N, C-alpha and C positions, 0 to 999 in steps of 0.2 A: 545466692541463688544464679546457679548455670544458665547461660542463655541455651538454645535450643539450637541445633543445625539449623534450620532453616530463618532464625532471627538472626544469626550468622551470619547466611549469608547475602539476607536485604541485605544488612549493615554495611557489608565492605562492596555489596554493590553500588548503594547509595555515596559510600566515599570513594568509589572508583567514577562516579560519574562526573564529568567534566561542565557538564552543560545541557539544556533543553535545545535541540532544533527541530523550529515548526515550519512543515515546507506546506503551503497553499496552492493546493488544487484547482485551478480555476475554472480551465475548459479545452477539450479540444475539438479540432477544425477539420474538416473533411476529413476525417479517420476512415479506412477500408472498409468498403459493406462485406458483410462474412454471412448475412444471412441473404433471402432475396432480394429484399431492397435497404437493408437497414442493418445497423449490429447491435450488440447490447453491450457496450464498453465500459470497462473500469480501469482505474489504473493502480499499479502495484510500486511500494517503495520500499530498496531493501538496502540496511545499510551492515554489514556483519552479521548475525544471529537475529535479527530483529528484518520482523517483515509486516508492511503493514498495506492495507489497499483499504480504497474508496469504496462508495457504494456503487451497485452498478443502475447502469441507466438505460431502462432499455429503449430498443429500436429506435437508437437516434447515433448518427454521426457526425455531430457539431454538440455533444453533451456539455452541460455546464456542473459541473460539480458543487464549487466555490468550498471545500472541505478544508480543515487543515488537520492534519499527521502532524505527532509531535514524535521524535527521534532520541533517545538517549545517547547520548556523546562521551564514549569513555577513549574513543584513540580518533584523536581529527585527520590522522592519518589513513582511516579507514575509508574508501570511497562508498557516494551512495548511489543506488542505479532507481532511475524512475524509468517504469516502461509503465504504457499503453495497453492493454490486453484487450482482444479482440475477439472471445470464442467463438471458434468452429462450431457450429450446431450438429446434432447430427443427425442423422436420417431420415429418423423417426419426427422427429420436431419438423423437418424440414416438408414433408410428408402431410402432418396433420393439418 
């Protein structure tokens, strides 16, 4: 019985994985205020085509996530980018 293309793709991906990288996102300290008095921050972690993010913590410039994000490592030379995101509210949400 022949393997389906989907099974072949997933098995070749599993063979190319060198390992897993777990990143613990602990907290943010004194983040910029993007709303009137606070922010709704989250963290984005990117490595190659992978993109993971933490949950949003509403109205907090000193958020505590304590979340683990896990990336699959296929090439150890690919850089990891970790960025706190502070969404800018739209005019409607500021006026409400």
